[in-house]
C-alpha positions as CSV (number, residue, x, y, z in Angstrom):
1,M,-8.6,41.7,38.5
2,Q,-7.6,44.5,40.9
3,A,-10.5,46.7,39.6
4,L,-12.9,43.8,40.3
5,L,-11.6,43.5,43.9
6,S,-11.9,47.2,44.6
7,E,-15.5,47.2,43.1
8,Q,-16.4,44.3,45.5
9,V,-15.0,46.2,48.4
10,L,-17.1,49.3,47.5
11,R,-20.2,47.2,47.2
12,S,-19.7,45.2,50.3
13,P,-22.3,45.8,52.9
14,Q,-21.1,47.4,56.1
15,T,-22.4,46.4,59.5
16,I,-22.7,48.9,62.3
17,E,-23.9,48.2,65.9
18,I,-26.0,50.8,67.8
19,P,-26.9,50.6,71.5
20,I,-30.7,50.6,71.6
21,V,-31.4,50.7,75.4
22,E,-29.3,53.0,77.5
23,R,-27.3,51.5,80.3
24,T,-27.6,48.0,78.8
25,N,-25.6,45.9,76.4
26,L,-28.6,45.6,74.0
27,K,-27.6,46.6,70.5
28,A,-29.2,47.0,67.1
29,T,-27.2,45.7,64.1
30,L,-27.7,47.5,60.9
31,E,-26.3,46.3,57.6
32,I,-26.1,48.9,54.9
33,D,-24.9,49.0,51.3
34,T,-22.2,51.8,51.5
35,S,-22.4,52.3,47.8
36,L,-26.0,53.7,48.3
37,V,-26.0,55.0,51.9
38,R,-22.9,56.6,53.3
39,I,-21.8,56.9,57.0
40,L,-20.5,60.4,57.7
41,E,-17.4,61.0,59.8
42,N,-17.6,63.2,62.9
43,D,-18.5,66.7,61.9
44,E,-18.6,66.1,58.2
45,P,-21.5,68.1,56.7
46,V,-24.4,66.4,54.9
47,P,-23.7,66.8,51.2
48,E,-26.1,69.0,49.2
49,G,-28.9,67.0,47.6
50,H,-28.7,64.3,50.3
51,H,-31.1,63.4,53.2
52,A,-29.9,62.1,56.5
53,M,-30.6,59.8,59.4
54,R,-29.0,60.6,62.7
55,I,-28.7,57.8,65.3
56,L,-28.1,59.2,68.8
57,T,-26.4,57.0,71.4
58,V,-24.8,57.7,74.7
59,K,-21.7,55.6,73.9
60,D,-21.0,56.6,70.3
61,G,-22.7,60.0,70.1
62,D,-24.1,60.8,66.7
63,K,-23.9,58.3,63.8
64,R,-25.1,59.9,60.6
65,L,-26.2,58.0,57.4
66,T,-26.9,60.0,54.2
67,W,-28.3,59.1,50.8
68,I,-28.9,60.9,47.5
69,A,-32.4,62.3,47.8
70,N,-33.4,61.7,44.2
71,S,-31.9,58.2,43.7
72,L,-34.5,55.5,43.9
73,A,-32.0,52.8,44.8
74,A,-30.5,55.0,47.6
75,I,-34.1,55.8,48.9
76,Q,-34.9,52.1,49.0
77,E,-31.7,51.4,50.9
78,A,-32.5,54.2,53.3
79,K,-36.0,52.8,53.8
80,K,-34.6,49.4,54.6
81,A,-32.3,51.0,57.2
82,F,-35.2,53.0,58.7
83,L,-37.4,49.8,59.0
84,D,-34.5,47.8,60.4
85,L,-33.8,50.5,63.1
86,V,-37.5,50.7,64.1
87,K,-37.8,46.9,64.2
88,Q,-34.9,46.8,66.5
89,G,-36.3,49.3,68.9
90,L,-35.1,52.8,68.0
91,T,-37.6,55.6,67.8
92,P,-37.5,57.9,64.7
93,Y,-38.4,61.6,65.0
94,R,-38.9,63.9,62.1
95,V,-36.7,67.0,62.0
96,G,-38.6,70.1,60.9
97,A,-37.7,72.6,58.2
98,K,-34.3,74.3,58.8
99,G,-33.4,71.8,61.5
100,E,-36.3,72.7,63.9
101,K,-36.9,70.3,66.7
102,T,-40.2,68.4,66.6
103,S,-41.8,65.8,68.8
104,Q,-43.3,64.0,65.7
105,V,-42.6,60.3,65.9
106,M,-42.5,58.9,62.4
107,K,-44.8,55.9,61.9
108,E,-43.3,55.1,58.4
109,F,-40.4,56.1,56.2
110,D,-41.0,59.3,54.3
111,P,-38.5,59.9,51.5
112,K,-39.3,63.6,51.6
113,A,-38.1,63.9,55.2
114,E,-34.8,65.7,54.9
115,E,-33.6,64.5,58.3
116,V,-34.7,61.8,60.8
117,V,-33.3,61.4,64.3
118,F,-33.3,58.0,65.9
119,V,-33.2,57.8,69.7
120,P,-32.6,54.6,71.6
121,T,-35.2,53.4,74.1
122,R,-34.5,54.4,77.7
123,A,-34.2,51.6,80.2
124,L,-37.0,52.0,82.8
125,A,-35.8,51.9,86.4
126,G,-38.1,50.1,88.9
127,G,-38.5,51.5,92.3
């Protein structure tokens, strides 16, 4: 019985909230299966053989999600997270080889992209 309970806890989806427009209370809600996509703590490195999404926010800094690059189930969960974040207003940028900055906005999920950075939409100030 206890093994069944711990298995349910491991497979429970986790919900995270991400501010999507700076200086507002607008938030994206992302529900992920933590048995397939993992949330890294602070400066924890991305494990070898994993790809990552970084979600940058003013309030929380850098939230990082990783998944096993050659696992079809993990790639599908990462794609779901990617689409959810885009749908909720975050902009994805591809990170180049060896962590080089790019200005390439991703139009669709690419399972070969080693790292994707999501940036919240900036609130426009009228004047």
